C-alpha positions as CSV (number, residue, x, y, z in Angstrom):
1,M,3.4,-13.7,-8.2
2,K,1.5,-16.3,-6.1
3,L,2.0,-14.3,-2.9
4,L,0.9,-11.0,-4.5
5,K,-2.2,-12.6,-5.9
6,E,-3.0,-13.9,-2.4
7,L,-2.4,-10.5,-0.8
8,C,-4.7,-8.8,-3.4
9,S,-7.5,-11.2,-2.4
10,I,-7.5,-10.3,1.3
11,A,-10.2,-7.8,2.4
12,A,-8.6,-5.2,4.6
13,T,-10.0,-1.8,4.3
14,S,-8.8,1.2,6.4
15,G,-9.6,0.5,10.0
16,N,-10.1,-3.2,9.5
17,E,-6.6,-4.5,8.7
18,L,-6.5,-7.4,11.2
19,A,-6.9,-10.1,8.5
20,I,-3.9,-9.0,6.5
21,K,-1.8,-8.5,9.7
22,Q,-2.5,-12.1,10.7
23,F,-1.7,-13.3,7.2
24,I,1.7,-11.5,7.1
25,I,2.7,-12.7,10.6
26,K,1.9,-16.2,9.6
27,Y,3.8,-15.9,6.3
28,V,6.9,-14.5,8.1
29,E,6.8,-17.2,10.8
30,E,6.4,-20.0,8.1
31,N,9.2,-18.6,5.9
32,I,11.6,-17.2,8.5
33,L,14.2,-20.0,8.0
34,N,14.6,-18.9,4.4
35,F,15.4,-15.3,5.4
36,K,19.1,-14.3,5.4
37,V,18.6,-12.7,8.8
38,T,16.0,-13.7,11.3
39,P,13.9,-10.6,12.1
40,S,12.3,-9.7,15.4
41,I,8.5,-9.4,14.9
42,I,6.9,-6.6,16.9
43,S,3.1,-6.5,16.8
44,K,1.8,-5.9,20.3
45,N,0.4,-2.6,21.4
46,I,0.7,-1.1,17.9
47,Q,-2.9,-1.8,16.8
48,D,-2.9,-3.8,13.5
49,C,0.6,-2.7,12.5
50,I,3.7,-4.8,12.3
51,I,7.4,-3.9,12.7
52,L,10.1,-6.3,11.4
53,K,13.5,-5.5,12.7
54,F,16.6,-6.9,11.0
55,G,20.2,-6.7,12.4
56,N,21.4,-3.1,13.1
57,P,19.0,-1.0,11.1
58,K,19.6,2.5,9.7
59,T,16.7,2.8,7.3
60,A,13.0,1.9,7.5
61,I,10.6,0.7,4.8
62,F,7.0,1.8,5.3
63,A,4.2,-0.1,3.5
64,H,0.6,0.4,4.2
65,L,-1.7,-2.6,4.7
66,D,-5.1,-1.0,4.1
67,S,-7.2,-0.5,1.0
68,V,-10.1,1.5,-0.2
69,G,-13.6,0.1,-0.1
70,F,-17.2,0.9,1.0
71,T,-19.2,0.8,4.2
72,V,-22.9,-0.1,4.2
73,R,-25.0,2.7,5.6
74,Y,-28.9,2.7,5.6
75,D,-31.4,1.8,2.9
76,K,-28.8,0.1,0.7
77,E,-26.5,3.2,0.6
78,L,-22.7,2.9,0.4
79,V,-20.2,5.2,2.0
80,K,-16.7,5.4,0.5
81,I,-13.6,4.3,2.5
82,G,-10.9,6.5,1.0
83,G,-11.3,7.2,-2.7
84,P,-12.5,4.1,-4.6
85,K,-14.0,4.2,-8.1
86,S,-17.7,3.8,-7.9
87,Y,-19.2,3.5,-11.4
88,D,-22.2,1.3,-12.1
89,G,-21.6,-2.5,-12.3
90,I,-18.5,-2.7,-10.2
91,K,-18.7,-6.1,-8.3
92,L,-18.3,-6.0,-4.6
93,I,-17.9,-8.8,-2.0
94,G,-18.2,-9.0,1.8
95,K,-19.7,-11.0,4.6
96,D,-22.2,-10.1,7.3
97,S,-24.3,-12.1,9.9
98,K,-26.4,-13.7,7.2
99,G,-23.4,-15.0,5.2
100,K,-21.3,-14.2,2.2
101,I,-22.2,-11.3,-0.1
102,E,-21.7,-10.6,-3.8
103,T,-23.3,-7.5,-5.1
104,E,-22.6,-4.6,-7.5
105,I,-22.7,-0.8,-7.4
106,Y,-25.6,1.3,-8.7
107,N,-25.6,5.1,-8.8
108,Y,-28.5,7.5,-8.9
109,E,-29.5,11.1,-8.3
110,D,-32.5,11.9,-6.0
111,E,-35.1,14.5,-6.6
112,N,-33.0,17.1,-4.8
113,G,-30.0,16.5,-7.1
114,H,-28.0,14.6,-4.5
115,H,-25.8,11.7,-5.7
116,H,-26.1,8.3,-4.0
117,I,-24.1,5.1,-4.3
118,E,-26.1,1.9,-3.6
119,Y,-25.6,-1.9,-3.8
120,L,-27.9,-4.1,-5.8
121,L,-29.0,-7.2,-3.7
122,D,-32.3,-8.9,-2.9
123,R,-31.7,-8.5,0.8
124,E,-30.5,-5.9,3.2
125,I,-26.9,-6.0,4.3
126,D,-26.0,-5.5,7.9
127,R,-25.2,-1.9,8.7
128,A,-21.4,-1.1,8.9
129,T,-20.5,-4.1,6.8
130,E,-17.4,-3.4,4.7
131,L,-17.5,-4.3,1.0
132,T,-14.4,-4.5,-1.2
133,F,-13.8,-5.0,-4.9
134,K,-14.2,-8.6,-6.1
135,P,-10.6,-9.8,-7.1
136,D,-10.1,-10.6,-10.8
137,W,-6.4,-11.5,-11.3
138,R,-5.2,-11.0,-14.9
139,E,-1.6,-11.7,-16.0
140,N,0.2,-11.8,-19.3
141,K,3.8,-11.5,-20.5
142,N,4.1,-7.8,-19.5
143,F,1.4,-6.8,-17.1
144,I,-0.5,-7.9,-14.0
145,Q,-3.9,-6.5,-13.2
146,C,-6.2,-6.8,-10.2
147,C,-7.8,-4.7,-7.5
148,Y,-5.7,-3.5,-4.6
149,M,-2.2,-3.4,-6.2
150,D,-2.3,-0.2,-4.1
151,N,-0.9,-1.2,-1.8
152,R,-0.6,-5.0,-1.8
153,L,2.3,-4.5,-4.3
154,G,4.1,-2.3,-1.8
155,V,3.6,-4.9,0.9
156,W,4.7,-7.7,-1.4
157,N,7.8,-5.6,-2.3
158,A,8.7,-5.2,1.4
159,L,8.3,-9.0,1.9
160,E,10.6,-9.7,-1.1
161,V,13.2,-7.3,0.3
162,A,12.9,-9.0,3.7
163,K,14.3,-12.3,2.3
164,T,17.8,-10.9,1.8
165,L,17.7,-7.9,4.2
166,E,20.5,-7.9,6.7
167,N,20.0,-4.5,8.4
168,G,16.8,-2.5,8.4
169,V,13.3,-2.1,9.6
170,I,10.0,-2.8,7.8
171,C,6.9,-1.0,9.1
172,F,3.5,-2.2,7.9
173,S,1.2,0.7,8.6
174,T,-2.6,1.2,8.6
175,Y,-5.2,3.9,7.8
176,E,-3.2,5.4,4.9
177,E,-6.1,5.5,2.5
178,V,-8.1,7.8,4.9
179,G,-5.2,10.1,5.7
180,G,-3.0,8.1,8.1
181,G,-3.0,7.6,11.8
182,S,-0.5,4.9,12.6
183,V,2.7,6.3,11.2
184,G,3.2,8.7,14.1
185,F,3.5,6.0,16.7
186,L,5.5,3.8,14.4
187,A,7.9,6.6,13.8
188,K,8.2,7.2,17.5
189,Y,8.9,3.6,18.2
190,I,11.6,3.1,15.6
191,Y,13.2,6.5,16.3
192,E,13.4,6.0,20.1
193,N,14.3,2.3,20.0
194,F,16.5,2.0,17.0
195,K,17.6,5.6,16.3
196,I,16.3,5.5,12.7
197,N,15.4,8.7,11.0
198,Q,15.3,7.9,7.3
199,A,12.7,6.0,5.4
200,L,11.6,4.7,2.0
201,I,7.8,4.6,1.2
202,S,6.9,1.3,-0.5
203,D,3.7,2.2,-2.3
204,V,2.2,2.5,-5.8
205,T,1.9,5.7,-7.8
206,W,0.0,6.8,-11.0
207,I,0.7,6.6,-14.7
208,T,0.7,10.2,-16.0
209,N,1.9,12.1,-19.0
210,G,5.4,12.1,-17.3
211,V,5.4,8.6,-15.9
212,Q,4.9,5.6,-18.3
213,H,4.7,1.8,-18.0
214,G,8.0,-0.1,-18.5
215,N,10.4,2.8,-17.8
216,G,11.3,1.7,-14.4
217,V,10.3,2.2,-10.8
218,V,9.2,5.8,-9.9
219,I,11.2,8.0,-7.5
220,S,9.0,10.9,-6.4
221,R,10.5,14.3,-6.1
222,R,7.2,15.5,-4.6
223,D,3.5,15.1,-4.5
224,S,1.3,16.9,-1.9
225,G,4.2,16.3,0.4
226,L,7.7,17.8,0.0
227,P,10.5,15.4,1.1
228,R,13.9,17.0,1.9
229,R,15.7,17.6,-1.3
230,S,19.2,16.6,-0.2
231,Y,17.8,13.2,0.9
232,V,16.1,12.5,-2.4
233,D,19.2,13.7,-4.2
234,K,21.2,11.0,-2.4
235,I,18.7,8.4,-3.4
236,I,18.7,9.4,-7.0
237,Y,22.6,9.4,-7.0
238,L,22.5,5.8,-5.6
239,A,19.8,4.8,-8.1
240,K,22.0,6.0,-11.0
241,K,25.0,4.2,-9.6
242,S,22.9,1.0,-9.3
243,K,22.1,1.0,-13.1
244,I,18.5,0.0,-12.2
245,P,15.9,1.6,-14.4
246,F,13.9,4.4,-12.8
247,Q,11.9,7.5,-13.6
248,I,11.3,10.8,-11.8
249,E,7.8,11.9,-10.7
250,V,6.7,15.5,-9.9
251,E,3.1,15.8,-8.8
252,S,1.0,18.5,-7.1
253,S,-1.4,16.1,-5.4
254,G,-1.6,12.6,-3.8
255,G,0.2,11.5,-0.7
256,S,1.5,8.6,1.3
257,D,2.9,7.5,4.6
258,G,5.7,10.0,3.8
259,N,3.3,12.9,4.5
260,Q,2.6,11.5,7.9
261,L,6.3,11.1,8.7
262,Q,6.9,14.7,7.7
263,K,4.2,15.8,10.1
264,S,5.5,13.7,13.0
265,P,7.6,15.3,15.7
266,Y,10.7,13.3,14.7
267,P,13.3,14.4,12.1
268,F,12.6,11.8,9.5
269,D,13.8,12.0,5.9
270,W,11.6,10.0,3.5
271,C,11.2,9.3,-0.2
272,F,8.4,7.6,-2.1
273,I,9.6,4.9,-4.4
274,G,7.2,2.6,-6.2
275,A,5.9,1.2,-9.5
276,A,3.2,3.2,-11.4
277,E,-0.2,1.9,-12.2
278,D,-3.2,2.6,-14.4
279,F,-6.8,2.6,-13.2
280,V,-6.0,3.7,-9.7
281,H,-8.4,2.7,-6.9
282,S,-10.5,0.5,-9.2
283,P,-10.9,-3.2,-9.7
284,D,-8.5,-3.0,-12.7
285,E,-5.2,-1.6,-11.3
286,K,-2.5,-2.4,-13.8
287,V,1.3,-2.6,-13.4
288,H,4.1,-3.5,-15.7
289,K,6.2,-6.4,-14.6
290,S,9.5,-4.8,-15.4
291,D,8.6,-1.9,-13.2
292,I,7.9,-4.3,-10.4
293,D,11.4,-5.9,-10.9
294,S,13.0,-2.5,-10.8
295,M,11.1,-1.7,-7.6
296,V,12.3,-4.8,-5.8
297,N,15.9,-4.5,-7.1
298,L,16.2,-0.8,-6.2
299,Y,14.9,-1.3,-2.6
300,K,17.4,-4.1,-2.1
301,Y,20.2,-1.9,-3.3
302,L,19.2,1.1,-1.3
303,M,18.8,-0.8,1.9
304,V,22.4,-1.9,1.6
305,H,23.9,1.5,0.5
306,L,21.8,4.1,2.4
């Protein structure tokens, strides 16, 4: 879990994913001799995204690099990036022209009844500085807990699969937490260059009344997006055949890179497959270790058999 812990500590909010892009490229280059197949690394002219191409690919894994966070506005006000939790006392970190920052969130309502989120610090922070949750890694026999499991766990899963992947593509995307923006051109690239039109979405979902810790990786039948049923049927058939624990999710809200694939002008099939977490978009995102194992193992199996 050392790599996952490192990934969770990297500040990379939507629109500012360069640091994690550089980290992943360096990681792949330093470990490439340990991969079963040497991938081509494609990173030019695709903003802060990365494409890893292995062998003769038929299926793509999409994992988004970005996280939620906050942007400093005026008069100590904070503007949300995506949908982070923002209750009083949450510790935030960052860096501006004056140096490193450690602060915490304070909420108040003005005389007109408008709600505001501010930071508590004895100095002004430069406008447009990005602040992220302060990492606090916790691990025991069954669980790991830290900020940004969404989606550093999905990224870690893709990098684990990469070690043994013979044929496939891994697309590390950006902007997912604010509605997407890079998946369209990534889809265009891999469809036109590699003739790929099916994908797995390596991301994290929620614990709900129908999805529980320790029952296996989650295969999503639907959220706010509706993947093509025959494709998800095929994945569920293969999942049953693999004997790897999994559970089925049906939700009316939420979304992922899959929604952006569905809106692209290319005929992509997609399915969201990921571990479920408690305390979504907070400093305390919590995932069961056995669900992480199921996630990695099912991705490895599907990338061979799809």
